[in-house]
N, C-alpha and C positions, 0 to 999 in steps of 0.2 A: 657247734659253730656259734661265735658270739653274735649278739643282736646287732642289727645294722645301726651305725652311728647316725642318729636322727639329726643332730645338729649339723653334721657334715653334709647330709642329704639336702637340708634346707639351703646351705651355701651353694651346693652343686646346682640346685634348681634355679637359683638366682643367676648364676653364671651362664647356665644354659639358656635362660630366657633373654639375657642381655647380649650374650655372645661376647662378653667382655669382662675381665676380672675387675677392672677399676670401677666400672659402673655398678657391678654387683656389690663391691665393697661400699660404695656410696649409699646404696639402698639399705644395706645391713648395718651401716654406721660402724664399720670396722676398717682396719687397714687392708691394703691390697695384699700385703705379705701374709696376713692372717687368713685371707681367702685362699691364697695359694697353698698355705700349709694344710688347711682343711681338705682341699681337693686332693692334694698328694696323699694325705692320710686315707681318704676314701678310695683312691685308686689302689693303695696298698691293701686295703680291706678286700676289694674285689679281685686283686691280683692281676689287674689289667688296666691300661690307660682308658680314660674317658674322653679326652679331647685330643685333637690334633692342633698343636700350638704353632702360631706364626706371629712372633712379636707379642703384642698385647691382645691379639685376636685369638679366640678359642673356638674351634669348630668341633661340634659333636661328632663322635664316631657313631656308626649305625646303632650298635647295641646301647650306647649312652642316650641316643635320641629317644629310643623307646622308653628308657628309664625316666628321662626328663618329662615326657608326656604324662606318664603315670603319676609322677610326683606332683606335677602341676595340678592335676585333678584332685589328688588326695589332699594336698596341702590347702587347696581352695575349699574343699569340704570341711576340713578341720577349722580353718579360719572362720567360715560361715557359722559353724556350730558354736565356736567360742564366742563370737559376737552375739549370737542369739542368747546364749546362756548368761552372758554378762548383762544384757538388757533385761532378761527375765528376772535376774536376781537383784536388780537395783530398782530405784524409784522410777516410775513410768515417765519417760521423756519422749516427746515427739520432736524429731529433728527435721527441720525444714530448710532446704537449700534454695536460696532466692538470688536472682541476679541483683547487683547493687542498686540499680535504679528503682526497681520494684520494692526492694527492702526499705530504702530510705524514703521514697516519695509516696508509696502506697501502703505497704504492710505495717510498718512501725506506727504510723499515725492512727491506724485502726486496730492495732493488736489488743488494746485495752478492752475493746468490745468482746473479742473472743475470750479473753481471760475472765470476763464477767460471766459468760455463759458456761465456761468450763474451768472453774477456779482450781480444781484439783489436778489438772493436767499441766505439767511443766513443758514449756515450748522452748526449744533451742533453735535459734536462727543462725544459719551460716551462709556465707556467700557461695553462689554458683557462678563460676567465672565463665563468661561467654567463650565458647570454643574449646573448653576443657571438659573432659569426661566427668560425670558424676558417679561416685561410688554409692550405688543404691543399697549396698550392704550396711552402710552407716546412715543413710538418708531415708526417711519415711516418705517424703513428698518433696517435689521440686517445682520451681517456677522458672521457665526459661523463655528466651526470645528467639524466634526462628522465622524463616521465610515461609515455611510450610510446616504442618504438624510433624514434629520430630518422632523418631522411632526409637524406643527403648525396650529392650527385651523384658518381657513380663510386666510391662507397665501400661496403664490406660492413660491416654493423653487427651486433655480437654482444653479447648480454646477458652482463654480467660479474658483478655483485653485486646482490643484492636491495636495495630501498630501505626495507624495514620499519623503522619508527622507534618508539623506546620511550623512556620517561623514565628518566634515570640521574642519579646524583649521586656525589660523593666519599664513601667509606665513613665518614669522620669527620664527615660532615654530619648524621648522625642517622638516615638511611635511612627517611624517611617512607613509610608503607606504603599509605595510602589516598589517594584524590583530595583529600579535605579536608585531610589532613596535608601533602600536596605543595603545595597552594595556600597554606596557612599558612606553610610553610617558605620559600616564595619561588620564583618561576618565572623562568627565563632564556629569552629569546626570540631566535630566529634570524630576523633581518630584520623580523618583525612578530609579532603575537599569533595569526596564523592557525593555526599548527601546534597550539598549545595548545587553541584553540577546537575544532579537529577531534578532538583526543584526549579532551577532556572530553565532547564529544558521543558519542564511541565508548563511554565508560564510563557513559553515561546521566546525565550531569550537565550538560546544555546551558546551564543558567542560571548556571553559575559565572562569576565576574568574573575573567578572566585577563589583564586589560589591564596590571596592574602588573608591575614588574620591569624590569631593564635589557635593552636591545635591542642585539644584535650583528650587524653587517652582513657578517660572515664566519664560517663555521662554525668555523674554527680558533680564533677569539677566543671563541666560545661554549664550545668544548671546554675551552679554557684556564680559563675562568671556572668551569666545572663541576669540573675537576680541583682548582682552588684552594678549593673548598667555598663558592662564592658563591651556590649555589642548585641547583634541579632543572632539568635541560635535556632537551629532546627530541633524541635523536641517532639517526642510522641505525645499527642494530645491527651491521651488517657493518663499518662504519667504526670503531666503538669496541670491536670484539671483542677486540683486543689489550689495550686498557685494562681491560676487564672480566676477561679471563683473568689479567692481572697483578695484579688487585686494586686498580687505581687508580680505577676506577669500579664502581658497583654498579647492576645493572638492578633497577628498583623495581616493574615490572609486566609481565605477559605481554601486556597489551593493546597492540597496535601499530597504527599508521596508515601511510598511504602504501604499502600493499601493491602498488598499481599502478605505483609508481615503480621505477626501477632505474638502475644504472650500466652504461654501454654502451661497448664498444670499437669505434671506427671505423677501418678500415684500407682502403687502396686495393684496388679489385677487380682492377686491372691495373697493377701496379707496374712500373717500369723493371726490366729483367732483372737488372741488377747489384745492385739494392736489394731485390728481392723476398725473397731468403732471409733477410736481416737483419730485415725487417719481420715476416715470418711467424714467425721464431724468437722475437722479442720478444712477439708476440701470443700464441703458444702458451704461452710461459712465463708470461705475465701471467694467462692463463686457468687455468693449472695452480695458481697461487697461491690461487685462489678455492676450490679443492677440496683444498688441502694440509692438513697437520696444524695 
């Protein structure tokens, strides 16, 4: 009996996972007809159908579901082994996934200090997008923002920075001191008006109409607008601490929201022996920056 067609099995696993030929084709960067051809060839090899087809929807038959489960586990193990081998064979690189606000406002301004104490370790910084999963097969350490300590399988999570959020503006904007003055000056929104609604509730003005003002889908855009004097923004105090210290932004109130939120570092609980010292060195340094001058 000829060996099983490994390429076709990979295609089958993608179709089984997505339940759809076109989405499997998108993942594999091939045409839908190529996927269909591979699956038909695999069914010919087995001498039996694998899917019950209805339009573009593909439903696994019972014997095919068992095969798909085994393939998913096996292909996952192969992928993990290949990633480890590629890392071991190349130059040591520490990959750190960081949400954009921390990357731009906190990590990058301080990264030179870490490079000075670990000059031989190459650090690769990538974005961790809020709400999207992190592939820890390619990431050694991550910094995320969450309402409570997040749970990642096989990872140790440590609180890094507080999420306390306060109103700020550029010093040349006029520094409105009261909620009414801030509202009249113009509000800047991060994603939606929910933050400002929570803040006005906290200061006892729940009836305030906070809906007006530009909305920014990224914190770094919001911060840039505040620095440019476009209005009053709600910003995490820890993230704009450097801006306040340098006089680029001014804190307008001591009333803060999002005390329950925080920034967290996620690192492997059991790293490969050759990578563990680098990961721990970076994690320890990053934590030290939260308590530094």
